[in-house]
C-alpha positions in Angstrom: 152.1 138.3 202.2 155.7 137.1 201.2 157.4 138.1 197.8 156.8 134.4 196.7 153.3 134.2 197.0 152.5 137.5 195.3 154.4 136.3 192.5 152.7 133.3 192.1 149.3 135.1 192.4 150.3 137.4 189.8 151.3 134.3 187.5 147.6 133.2 187.9 146.0 136.4 187.0 148.0 136.6 184.1 147.3 133.0 182.7 143.8 133.2 183.3 143.5 136.2 181.5 145.3 135.3 178.8 143.3 132.3 178.6 139.9 134.5 179.0 141.0 136.4 176.5 141.8 133.8 173.9 138.3 132.0 174.8 136.5 135.5 174.4 138.3 136.2 171.1 137.1 132.9 169.9 133.5 133.5 171.0 133.6 137.1 169.0 134.8 135.6 165.7 132.6 132.5 166.2 129.5 134.9 166.5 130.9 137.4 164.1 130.9 133.9 161.7 127.3 133.1 162.9 126.3 136.1 161.9 127.4 136.6 158.3 126.4 132.9 158.2 122.9 133.7 159.4 122.8 137.2 157.4 123.6 135.1 154.1 120.8 132.8 154.9 118.5 135.0 155.5 119.1 137.2 152.5 119.2 133.6 150.4 115.8 133.1 151.6 114.5 136.3 150.6 116.1 135.5 147.3 114.1 132.2 147.1 110.7 134.0 148.3 111.1 136.4 145.3 111.9 133.7 143.0 108.7 132.1 144.2 106.9 135.1 144.2 107.5 135.0 140.3 106.4 131.7 139.8 103.0 132.3 141.7 102.2 135.6 140.0 102.9 133.5 136.5 100.3 130.9 137.9 97.6 133.9 138.6 98.6 135.3 135.6 97.8 132.3 133.3 94.6 131.3 135.2 93.3 134.5 134.2 94.8 134.8 130.9 94.5 131.3 129.5 96.9 130.4 126.9 98.8 133.7 126.8 101.8 131.7 127.9 104.4 134.0 126.9 102.7 136.9 128.9 104.8 137.7 131.6 108.1 136.3 130.1 111.1 139.0 131.0 112.5 140.5 134.1 110.5 142.5 137.0 111.0 144.4 140.0 110.2 143.2 143.3 108.5 145.4 146.2 108.1 144.6 150.0 105.1 145.5 151.5 106.0 149.3 151.8 106.3 149.6 148.5 110.2 149.4 148.5 112.0 147.6 145.4 114.4 145.0 147.3 114.7 143.1 144.2 113.9 141.6 141.1 113.1 138.3 139.3 113.1 136.9 135.7 110.9 134.5 134.0 111.5 132.0 131.5 108.5 130.1 130.0 108.1 127.0 128.2 105.1 126.9 126.4 103.3 123.4 125.9 103.5 121.0 122.9 100.0 121.5 121.0 97.3 119.8 122.6 99.2 119.7 126.0 98.4 121.7 129.3 101.8 121.6 130.8 103.9 124.7 131.4 107.4 124.9 132.5 108.6 128.1 134.3 112.2 129.1 135.4 112.1 131.8 137.9 115.3 133.6 138.9 115.2 135.8 142.1 117.9 138.7 143.2 118.3 141.0 145.9 119.4 144.3 145.1 122.8 145.5 145.7 123.7 141.7 146.8 125.6 138.6 144.7 122.9 136.0 145.9 120.7 134.3 143.4 117.9 131.4 143.4 116.5 129.6 140.8 113.2 127.7 140.8 111.6 125.8 137.9 108.2 124.7 138.6 105.9 122.7 136.0 102.1 123.8 135.6 99.5 121.9 134.0 95.4 121.2 134.1 94.1 118.1 134.0 91.9 117.1 131.3 88.6 115.0 131.3 90.9 112.4 130.4 92.2 111.9 134.1 89.4 109.1 134.2 89.5 105.8 132.2 85.6 105.9 132.4 83.6 108.9 133.1 79.9 108.9 133.0 76.7 110.9 133.2 74.7 108.3 134.4 73.8 104.7 136.1 76.0 102.3 135.1 76.9 98.3 135.3 80.3 97.2 134.9 79.7 93.3 134.3 81.6 90.4 134.8 84.3 90.0 131.9 85.4 93.9 132.3 89.1 94.8 133.3 89.4 98.5 133.6 93.2 99.7 134.6 92.4 103.4 134.9 89.8 105.5 137.4 86.0 105.3 136.9 83.8 108.2 137.8 80.2 108.7 137.2 77.6 111.0 138.2 75.1 108.2 138.8 75.4 105.0 140.7 77.8 102.3 139.8 77.6 98.6 139.6 80.8 96.8 139.4 81.1 93.1 138.7 84.3 93.4 137.0 88.0 93.9 138.7 88.9 97.6 138.9 92.6 98.3 139.1 92.0 102.0 140.0 89.8 104.2 142.4 86.0 104.2 141.5 83.7 107.1 142.5 80.4 108.3 142.3 78.8 111.7 142.9 75.9 110.1 144.8 75.8 108.3 148.0 73.0 105.7 147.5 70.7 105.1 144.2 68.1 102.8 142.8 69.8 100.3 140.4 67.9 100.4 137.6 69.1 96.4 137.0 66.7 95.1 139.4 63.9 95.8 141.9 64.3 96.6 145.8 65.6 99.2 148.2 68.6 101.7 147.4 72.0 100.4 147.2 75.3 102.0 147.9 76.3 104.3 144.8 79.7 102.2 144.2 78.8 98.4 144.8 79.1 94.9 143.7 77.0 91.6 143.5 79.9 89.4 143.2 79.7 87.2 146.2 79.6 88.3 149.0 77.3 91.0 147.6 77.5 94.4 149.2 75.0 94.9 152.2 72.1 97.1 152.0 72.7 101.0 153.0 72.9 102.2 156.2 75.1 99.1 156.9 78.5 100.0 155.8 80.3 98.2 152.8 83.0 96.4 153.1 86.5 96.2 151.7 86.5 94.5 148.5 89.9 94.4 147.0 89.2 91.3 145.0 86.9 93.7 143.1 88.0 97.4 143.9 91.9 97.2 143.8 92.4 100.7 144.6 89.4 101.5 146.9 86.1 103.1 145.9 84.2 106.6 147.1 80.8 108.1 147.2 79.6 111.6 147.0 82.3 113.6 145.2 82.0 116.2 143.1 79.7 115.9 139.4 81.5 116.6 136.0 79.8 118.7 133.7 79.4 117.1 130.5 77.3 119.7 129.1 79.9 122.1 128.7 81.4 119.9 126.0 78.8 121.3 123.8 80.7 124.7 123.6 84.0 122.6 122.8 82.6 121.2 119.8 81.5 125.0 118.4 85.0 126.0 118.9 86.5 122.9 117.2 84.0 123.7 114.0 85.4 127.3 113.8 88.9 126.0 114.4 88.6 123.6 111.7 87.6 126.2 109.5 90.8 128.6 109.9 92.9 126.2 110.9 92.2 122.1 110.3 89.8 120.6 108.3 86.4 121.2 108.0 84.1 118.4 106.4 80.5 119.8 105.7 77.0 118.0 105.8 77.0 115.1 103.0 73.5 115.1 102.2 70.2 113.5 102.7 70.8 110.7 100.2 74.4 109.8 101.8 74.9 108.0 105.6 78.1 109.9 106.1 81.8 109.8 106.0 84.5 107.5 106.3 87.8 108.5 107.7 90.9 106.1 107.5 94.2 107.5 109.0 97.5 106.6 107.3 100.9 106.4 109.1 102.3 108.8 106.5 100.6 111.7 108.0 97.5 111.4 105.5 93.7 110.5 105.9 91.6 109.1 103.0 88.3 110.2 102.7 85.1 108.4 101.7 81.2 109.3 101.3 79.4 106.3 102.9 76.6 105.3 100.3 74.8 102.5 102.1 74.9 100.5 105.3 73.8 96.9 105.6 70.2 96.2 106.1 68.7 92.8 107.0 64.7 92.1 107.3 65.7 89.5 110.1 67.9 91.4 112.1 66.5 92.9 115.2 68.1 95.4 117.4 67.7 97.3 120.5 68.9 101.0 121.0 68.8 101.9 124.8 68.5 105.8 124.0 65.5 105.3 121.9 62.0 104.3 123.2 59.9 105.2 119.9 59.6 103.3 116.7 59.5 106.8 114.6 63.0 107.7 114.0 65.3 108.8 111.1 67.5 105.8 111.1 70.4 107.8 109.5 71.1 109.2 113.0 69.8 106.3 115.0 68.8 102.9 114.9 70.9 100.6 112.4 73.5 98.3 111.9 76.5 101.2 111.4 78.2 98.9 109.3 79.4 100.2 105.6 78.1 98.0 102.3 78.9 100.8 99.9 81.5 103.5 99.7 83.2 106.5 97.8 86.6 107.6 97.5 86.7 111.6 97.5 90.4 112.4 98.3 93.2 111.8 100.4 93.9 114.8 102.8 97.4 115.8 104.8 96.3 115.8 108.4 96.6 119.3 109.9 99.2 120.9 111.8 96.1 121.8 114.7 95.3 118.3 114.2 92.0 119.5 114.2 89.3 117.8 111.8 85.8 118.6 112.4 83.2 116.7 110.2 79.4 117.9 110.2 77.7 115.0 110.0 78.3 110.5 110.7 81.6 109.6 110.6 83.3 106.2 110.7 86.8 106.4 111.7 89.8 103.9 111.3 93.7 103.5 110.6 97.0 104.1 112.2 98.9 107.1 113.1 102.5 108.0 113.6 104.0 110.8 115.3 100.4 112.7 115.0 98.0 114.3 117.9 94.4 114.3 116.1 91.0 115.2 117.5 88.0 114.4 114.9 84.9 116.4 116.2 81.4 115.0 114.9 78.1 117.2 115.0 75.4 119.3 113.5 74.8 123.0 113.7 72.3 124.3 114.9 71.8 121.7 117.0 69.0 119.7 116.8 68.4 116.7 119.0 66.5 114.3 116.4 69.9 114.8 113.7 72.6 114.9 116.5 75.4 113.2 114.9 77.5 110.0 115.7 81.0 108.2 115.6 81.3 104.6 114.6 84.4 102.4 114.8 84.5 99.3 113.2 87.9 98.3 112.6 91.3 99.1 114.4 92.1 102.9 115.3 95.8 102.5 116.5 99.0 104.5 117.5 102.6 103.8 116.3 103.7 105.0 119.5 102.6 104.8 122.9 104.4 107.1 124.8 102.4 110.4 124.3 103.6 111.2 120.9 100.6 109.7 119.2 97.1 110.9 120.5 93.5 110.8 119.2 90.4 112.1 120.7 86.8 111.4 119.3 83.9 113.7 120.2 80.4 112.8 118.8 77.6 114.9 119.2 75.4 111.6 120.1 77.1 108.7 120.1 80.3 106.5 119.8 79.1 103.5 118.3 81.1 100.1 117.6 78.9 98.8 114.7 77.4 95.1 114.0 80.0 94.1 111.7 83.0 95.2 113.9 86.1 93.1 113.9 85.7 90.1 116.1 89.0 91.2 118.2 88.7 95.0 117.8 91.4 97.6 119.0 90.5 101.4 119.9 93.6 104.0 120.8 92.1 107.0 121.6 90.2 109.0 124.1 86.1 108.9 123.6 83.3 111.4 124.5 79.9 111.2 123.6 78.6 114.0 124.7 74.4 113.4 124.3 74.6 109.9 123.5 76.9 106.8 124.8 79.5 104.9 124.1 78.8 101.2 123.1 77.1 98.7 120.7 73.7 98.1 120.0 72.0 94.8 121.3 71.7 92.8 118.3 70.2 89.7 117.8 71.1 86.3 115.8 68.9 87.3 113.0 71.9 90.1 112.3 74.1 87.0 111.5 77.3 85.9 113.2 78.8 88.8 114.0 75.9 89.3 117.0 78.8 87.9 119.0 81.9 89.2 119.3 85.2 88.0 121.1 87.1 90.8 122.7 87.5 95.0 122.7 90.3 96.6 124.1 90.1 100.4 124.7 93.5 101.9 125.2 92.8 105.4 126.1 89.5 107.0 128.0 85.7 106.9 127.7 83.3 109.7 128.4 79.7 108.3 128.1 76.6 111.0 128.8 74.5 107.9 128.9 75.2 104.1 130.0 78.2 102.8 128.6 78.6 99.2 127.5 79.8 96.8 124.7 77.9 93.8 125.9 74.8 92.5 127.0 73.7 90.5 129.8 72.2 87.8 127.4 75.6 87.2 126.3 75.5 89.3 123.0 78.1 92.2 122.0 81.6 91.3 123.0 82.6 88.6 125.4 85.5 90.3 127.1 86.3 94.3 127.5 89.5 95.1 128.5 90.0 99.3 129.5 93.5 100.5 129.6 93.9 103.8 130.7 96.6 105.9 128.9 98.0 108.0 131.1 99.6 110.6 128.8 96.1 111.9 128.2 96.1 113.2 131.6 97.9 116.6 130.8 99.0 115.8 127.2 95.2 115.3 125.7 94.3 115.6 122.1 94.0 119.0 120.8 91.3 121.0 122.3 89.9 118.2 124.3 87.7 119.1 127.4 89.2 119.8 130.7 88.6 118.5 134.3 89.5 121.8 136.1 89.3 125.8 135.3 93.1 125.9 136.9 96.6 125.2 136.7 97.9 123.3 139.5 101.7 122.7 140.3 102.8 119.5 139.5 106.5 119.5 140.1 108.5 122.0 142.1 112.5 122.0 141.6 115.0 124.6 143.3 117.9 124.4 140.6 120.0 127.1 142.7 
């Protein structure tokens, strides 16, 4: 090989060696950079896992130590499965406002000896029984003219002939509709043409009636547990609320009228309207031998005596150990009015009556009213022709509705429109109207979504456990 060829080969070797060196160096630099990035990502994920573990530990704690919201506030070591401390998490808790179940948890996770930090914020809450616009413990019929804007559930069957703008569900699969004879029908059905087919033929979609759909065979709702809420409310009212005792056998109960200035006026009810030509039907009774103080009457006040004006307590809890009529308007208040008589005697269970408007000033969740009656929540004979009720209503052992009044009771036996903004919980069949056209011609039920996680104080809950409502990675 001549010298010139040897020189060319050497040049090629040097050039390719230099290029290879550059490529190898670049590969080494890229590999090291990739290692650093990957290592940081692993550390970051570990810090994130530590922060997330803090939120899960807090949720476990809160489900076992209800309402001890600040019990885990602070910083804690975090160990791996070998028991070695590898980091820390810090919990910062924002307790719920009175009446709400919503808790905010900010968890900051750190690795030991590393300048890496991850911050997570979650929102926890327990849905209240007010997750439903209407919840019932019996068979029910929603007639034509009924418009419902929230979710409906019944432990019995549902015949729905109105307009449902949200889901309608039943704990049953089929049932025997008590409003007519014949074979069993689907647990959620309609008689609006075309009438739903009988089981086992599957139903058709009816978006004209059930705009958000319908379901059957879902879990039952517990109405029995509400009694414990009433007992708790009595105790709380005695210590941090307003407790109003039994008015006496010669009285009919009390009237509460709420005022926008944060007070309520209390009256004793001396007499209710009575007319021998007035006949009425109480669906909860089969016997005529009853005490009309608690059962069958017009539920319309004709004589009352002023007692005093009270400041609405900070707790918002008012307990009346008697029948109580409720009306008025609130502003920036969260209130619950409970009516019950203890010890519990089925013949002397108390009622709540609403004959005049009960309304909010604010409709953003600042104003909330809950009414829980041991027996019924009734609208009386001489109620407003156009009545508005802003409240969450629960009748533990009775029904939410209006008695069937005859034409002999006066012109009020037929009314125009009732609007309920909130929710209805009724142990027995709910209803403000009857199939013969008496009662309220139009019934408008509007669900207040603020009640779901911001119910009235000490309102019954629909679940035992806190759920994660929101998850946000802050850092």
